[in-house]
C-alpha positions as CSV (number, residue, x, y, z in Angstrom):
1,X,-0.1,-0.1,0.1
2,X,2.9,2.3,0.7
3,X,4.5,1.6,-2.7
4,X,1.2,2.2,-4.6
5,X,-0.2,5.6,-3.6
6,X,-2.4,6.4,-6.3
7,X,-4.7,3.6,-5.0
8,X,-5.9,6.1,-2.3
9,X,-5.3,4.5,0.7
10,X,-3.9,5.9,3.7
11,X,-2.5,3.8,6.6
12,X,-3.6,5.4,10.2
13,X,-1.6,2.6,12.0
14,X,-1.5,-0.8,13.3
15,X,-3.0,-2.5,16.4
16,X,-0.9,-4.6,18.5
17,X,-2.1,-7.4,20.9
18,X,-0.1,-6.4,23.9
19,X,0.7,-2.5,25.4
20,X,4.7,-3.5,24.8
21,X,3.9,-3.2,20.8
22,X,2.7,0.3,21.2
23,X,5.1,3.1,19.6
24,X,7.0,0.6,17.3
25,X,7.6,1.3,13.8
26,X,6.3,-1.2,11.0
27,X,7.7,0.5,7.8
28,X,6.4,4.1,8.2
29,X,3.0,3.8,9.7
30,X,3.6,2.5,13.7
31,X,1.6,0.8,16.1
32,X,-0.8,3.2,17.8
33,X,-2.7,0.9,20.1
34,X,-3.7,-2.1,21.1
35,X,-7.1,-4.0,19.8
36,X,-8.6,-3.4,23.3
37,X,-8.5,0.4,21.8
38,X,-10.2,-0.4,18.4
39,X,-13.5,1.3,19.0
40,X,-12.3,4.3,20.1
41,X,-9.2,4.4,17.8
42,X,-11.7,4.3,14.9
43,X,-14.0,6.9,16.1
44,X,-11.4,9.4,16.7
45,X,-9.1,8.9,13.9
46,X,-11.9,8.8,11.2
47,X,-10.9,5.0,10.3
48,X,-13.2,4.0,7.1
49,X,-11.8,0.0,6.7
50,X,-10.2,-2.1,9.2
51,X,-8.3,-5.2,8.1
52,X,-7.9,-7.9,10.6
53,X,-4.5,-9.9,10.3
54,X,-4.3,-11.8,13.4
55,X,-2.3,-14.9,12.9
56,X,-4.3,-16.7,16.0
57,X,-7.8,-15.3,16.5
58,X,-8.5,-18.0,19.1
59,X,-9.9,-16.1,22.3
60,X,-8.0,-12.5,20.9
61,X,-10.6,-11.4,18.1
62,X,-12.1,-8.4,19.4
63,X,-15.3,-9.4,18.1
64,X,-17.6,-7.1,19.9
65,X,-15.8,-4.2,18.9
66,X,-15.6,-4.9,15.1
67,X,-19.4,-5.7,14.9
68,X,-20.0,-2.3,16.2
69,X,-17.7,-0.7,13.9
70,X,-19.5,-2.9,11.0
71,X,-22.9,-1.8,11.8
72,X,-21.5,1.8,12.0
73,X,-20.6,1.7,8.2
74,X,-16.8,0.7,8.7
75,X,-15.5,-1.8,6.2
76,X,-14.4,-4.9,7.9
77,X,-12.0,-7.5,6.0
78,X,-9.7,-10.0,6.5
79,X,-5.7,-10.0,5.5
80,X,-6.1,-12.5,2.6
81,X,-9.2,-11.2,0.9
82,X,-7.4,-7.3,1.0
83,X,-4.2,-8.7,-0.1
84,X,-6.0,-10.4,-2.7
85,X,-8.0,-7.2,-4.2
86,X,-4.6,-5.2,-3.6
87,X,-2.2,-7.3,-5.5
88,X,-3.9,-9.8,-8.2
89,X,-2.8,-12.7,-6.1
90,X,-3.4,-14.7,-3.2
91,X,-1.8,-14.5,0.3
92,X,-0.2,-18.3,0.7
93,X,1.4,-17.3,4.5
94,X,-1.0,-18.5,7.1
95,X,-3.8,-18.8,4.8
96,X,-6.5,-21.0,6.4
97,X,-8.3,-23.7,4.6
98,X,-11.6,-22.3,5.4
99,X,-10.7,-19.2,3.9
100,X,-10.3,-21.0,0.5
101,X,-13.7,-23.0,1.5
102,X,-15.5,-20.0,2.4
103,X,-14.2,-16.8,0.3
104,X,-16.6,-16.3,-2.9
105,X,-14.9,-17.7,-6.5
106,X,-14.0,-21.2,-7.2
107,X,-16.9,-21.5,-9.6
108,X,-16.9,-23.4,-12.5
109,X,-18.9,-22.8,-15.8
110,X,-21.7,-24.7,-16.7
111,X,-21.3,-28.1,-18.8
112,X,-22.7,-25.6,-21.9
113,X,-20.4,-22.9,-21.4
114,X,-17.4,-25.5,-20.9
115,X,-18.5,-27.3,-24.3
116,X,-18.5,-23.8,-25.7
117,X,-15.2,-22.9,-25.0
118,X,-14.0,-26.1,-26.2
119,X,-15.5,-25.8,-29.5
120,X,-14.3,-22.1,-29.7
121,X,-10.6,-23.1,-28.6
122,X,-10.7,-25.9,-31.1
123,X,-11.4,-24.2,-33.9
124,X,-9.2,-21.5,-33.0
125,X,-6.3,-23.5,-32.7
126,X,-6.9,-25.3,-35.9
127,X,-7.1,-21.8,-37.6
128,X,-3.7,-20.5,-36.0
129,X,-2.0,-24.0,-36.8
130,X,-3.2,-23.6,-40.7
131,X,-2.0,-19.9,-40.6
132,X,1.2,-20.6,-38.9
133,X,2.1,-23.8,-40.7
134,X,4.7,-22.0,-43.3
135,X,6.1,-20.3,-40.2
136,X,6.7,-23.5,-38.2
137,X,8.0,-25.4,-41.3
138,X,10.7,-22.6,-41.6
139,X,11.6,-22.7,-37.8
140,X,11.7,-26.3,-38.0
141,X,14.1,-26.2,-40.7
142,X,16.5,-23.4,-39.1
143,X,16.5,-25.6,-35.6
144,X,18.0,-28.5,-37.7
145,X,20.2,-26.5,-39.4
146,X,21.3,-24.7,-36.1
147,X,21.9,-27.7,-33.8
148,X,21.8,-31.3,-34.1
149,X,18.6,-33.1,-33.2
150,X,14.8,-33.1,-33.9
151,X,12.9,-29.9,-34.2
152,X,9.7,-30.5,-32.3
153,X,10.3,-31.6,-28.4
154,X,8.0,-33.4,-26.5
155,X,8.0,-33.4,-22.6
156,X,5.9,-34.9,-20.0
157,X,3.9,-32.4,-17.8
158,X,1.4,-32.6,-15.4
159,X,-2.2,-31.3,-16.5
160,X,-5.6,-31.0,-15.2
161,X,-6.6,-33.0,-12.2
162,X,-2.7,-34.5,-12.3
163,X,-3.2,-36.3,-15.4
164,X,0.2,-36.5,-17.3
165,X,0.2,-35.6,-21.1
166,X,3.1,-34.5,-23.9
167,X,3.7,-31.0,-24.1
168,X,5.0,-29.8,-27.8
169,X,7.3,-27.4,-28.1
170,X,10.2,-26.2,-30.8
171,X,13.4,-27.2,-29.3
172,X,15.3,-24.5,-28.1
173,X,18.0,-26.1,-26.0
174,X,21.1,-28.9,-27.3
175,X,19.7,-32.5,-27.7
176,X,21.6,-33.7,-24.7
177,X,20.9,-30.8,-22.6
178,X,19.9,-32.9,-19.2
179,X,21.3,-36.0,-20.3
180,X,23.9,-35.9,-17.3
181,X,22.0,-33.7,-15.0
182,X,18.3,-35.1,-15.0
183,X,15.2,-32.4,-15.0
184,X,16.9,-28.6,-13.8
185,X,15.4,-25.7,-13.9
186,X,16.6,-23.3,-16.6
187,X,19.3,-20.7,-15.2
188,X,18.2,-17.2,-14.3
189,X,20.4,-15.7,-17.0
190,X,21.7,-17.2,-19.8
191,X,21.2,-20.9,-19.9
192,X,24.2,-22.1,-21.7
193,X,22.0,-25.2,-22.8
194,X,20.2,-23.0,-24.8
195,X,21.2,-23.0,-28.7
196,X,21.4,-19.7,-30.5
197,X,18.7,-20.0,-32.4
198,X,16.5,-20.9,-29.4
199,X,17.4,-18.2,-27.5
200,X,15.6,-15.8,-30.0
201,X,12.6,-18.2,-30.2
202,X,12.3,-18.2,-26.4
203,X,12.4,-14.3,-26.2
204,X,9.7,-14.2,-29.2
205,X,7.7,-16.8,-27.4
206,X,7.9,-19.0,-30.9
207,X,8.6,-22.3,-29.1
208,X,5.2,-22.1,-27.8
209,X,3.3,-22.2,-31.2
210,X,3.2,-26.1,-31.1
211,X,1.5,-26.1,-28.2
212,X,-1.7,-25.4,-30.2
213,X,-1.6,-29.1,-30.8
214,X,-2.3,-29.7,-26.9
215,X,-5.2,-27.1,-27.2
216,X,-6.5,-29.2,-30.3
217,X,-6.2,-32.8,-28.1
218,X,-8.2,-30.9,-25.1
219,X,-4.8,-31.4,-22.8
220,X,-4.4,-27.3,-22.9
221,X,-6.2,-24.2,-22.9
222,X,-5.1,-21.1,-24.2
223,X,-5.3,-19.5,-20.8
224,X,-4.3,-21.3,-17.5
225,X,-1.9,-22.3,-15.1
226,X,1.4,-23.3,-16.9
227,X,1.8,-27.2,-16.7
228,X,5.2,-28.3,-14.8
229,X,7.0,-31.3,-15.1
230,X,6.1,-34.3,-12.9
231,X,9.9,-34.3,-11.4
232,X,9.2,-30.8,-10.0
233,X,5.7,-31.2,-9.3
234,X,7.0,-34.3,-6.5
235,X,9.3,-31.6,-5.1
236,X,7.1,-28.6,-5.0
237,X,3.7,-30.5,-3.4
238,X,5.9,-31.4,-0.4
239,X,7.1,-27.8,0.6
240,X,4.4,-25.6,-1.0
241,X,1.0,-25.5,0.8
242,X,-1.9,-25.8,-2.0
243,X,0.1,-26.7,-4.5
244,X,-1.8,-29.2,-6.0
245,X,-5.0,-26.8,-6.2
246,X,-3.5,-25.3,-9.4
247,X,-4.3,-28.8,-11.3
248,X,-8.0,-28.1,-10.7
249,X,-8.0,-26.1,-13.8
250,X,-7.0,-27.1,-17.4
251,X,-3.4,-25.9,-17.9
252,X,-2.8,-22.9,-20.5
253,X,-0.3,-21.6,-23.1
254,X,-0.2,-18.7,-21.1
255,X,-1.5,-17.6,-17.8
256,X,-1.8,-14.7,-15.1
257,X,1.4,-15.9,-13.5
258,X,3.0,-15.6,-16.5
259,X,2.2,-11.8,-17.4
260,X,2.7,-11.0,-13.9
261,X,5.5,-12.7,-12.6
262,X,7.2,-14.2,-15.6
263,X,9.8,-17.2,-15.2
264,X,10.7,-19.1,-12.2
265,X,13.4,-20.8,-11.7
266,X,13.3,-21.7,-8.1
267,X,11.0,-22.9,-5.2
268,X,10.2,-19.4,-3.9
269,X,9.6,-18.2,-7.4
270,X,7.3,-21.3,-7.9
271,X,5.6,-20.5,-4.6
272,X,4.9,-16.8,-5.8
273,X,3.4,-18.0,-9.1
274,X,1.3,-20.3,-7.2
275,X,-0.3,-16.8,-5.5
276,X,-1.2,-15.8,-8.9
277,X,-2.3,-19.0,-10.1
278,X,-4.7,-19.6,-7.3
279,X,-6.1,-16.1,-8.0
280,X,-6.8,-17.0,-11.7
281,X,-8.5,-20.3,-10.5
282,X,-10.5,-18.2,-8.1
283,X,-11.8,-15.7,-10.2
284,X,-12.0,-17.5,-14.0
285,X,-14.0,-15.5,-16.3
286,X,-13.9,-14.7,-19.7
287,X,-13.0,-11.2,-19.2
288,X,-9.9,-12.1,-17.2
289,X,-8.8,-14.6,-20.0
290,X,-9.1,-11.6,-22.5
291,X,-6.9,-9.4,-20.4
292,X,-4.2,-12.1,-20.1
293,X,-4.1,-12.8,-23.9
294,X,-3.9,-9.0,-24.3
295,X,-1.0,-8.9,-21.4
296,X,0.8,-11.9,-23.4
297,X,0.9,-10.0,-26.5
298,X,2.8,-7.2,-24.9
299,X,4.9,-9.7,-23.0
300,X,5.9,-11.2,-26.2
301,X,6.6,-7.7,-27.6
302,X,9.1,-6.7,-24.8
303,X,10.5,-10.1,-24.7
304,X,10.1,-10.1,-20.8
305,X,10.6,-13.2,-18.7
306,X,12.1,-15.2,-21.5
307,X,14.8,-17.6,-20.8
C-alpha cells in the first residue's frame, strides 16, 4: 500500500495485541494502540476500513468491537481478501483452508459454457495452426540447421486433475541438455544449454506455438496455469501448501502468473507463481482470459521473462 500511493489508501496505523508493542514502527506507520482500543481509535481517527491480520484469532479477536464498527458503516476485511484485491494474487502465508472454502469465487462454468469454450478453442487452434504452418516449417528447418536433433520436442507435463500428457514445443536446447543431470530448472540468466536460435525463439515465445496441438487434443487451454514437469511437481507439492490446487483447472499456453510474474527457476519463484495461479482459478472468467491474452501480446513484444 505504501508503494502504491495512487490506490488512495492512507494507513492510519496498526493495533498490536500487547501494550508493549505500542509505538513500534512498521515501515512508515507505527503501532498506535492495542486491539482493546479498536472502537475508540476508529472513531477518533476517522477510520473507514479495518483489515484483520491476527495470526491466531482464538480468544483474541475483538468481535464485539468489530461488530460495532461494522454496523456503523466501517468496512471490515480479513487480510487474505484485502491482499487479493490489492495485488491480484492470493496470500499463502498463514492462509487458512477455511478461507478457501468460504471465500467467494472458485466457481466453474456450466457444462454448456465449457463445451462452447472447448469448441471455440478447437476452431481457433486449428485456424492458428493453418496460418502459422509455413512459419513452423521454416523454424523447424532453421532448428535442424542450427543444432543436432529433432525440431519438435515432447516433454511430459502434469495437467488437469494431475493427469500427465506430452507437451509439444520447438526445441530450444541442445539435444543432450539434461543427459547428465536429469530435470533441472532453466538458469536465471543465460542458460548455457540454450542454442543460439533457441534464445531468439524463447524471447519471442515462438517455441510455444506447437502447443496449439495440445489445445486441439483438449489437454490445454489458451489461458490457465502453466503445466509443470512431474519431477518438479513431486518436489513442490511437499514444500508449498495448496500446490496441487493449481491442477483443478486445465493448464494454459499462457496464464496470469506468466504475465504478472514471468519465468520461475526456484522453489520460492514457484510459490510466488502459485499465488497468481490460485487467484486465476478463484476468479476465472472470459474477461480475465481476454485481459491475460492482451497482456501476453505485450510480453511477447518486449520479451519480458524469457529464459
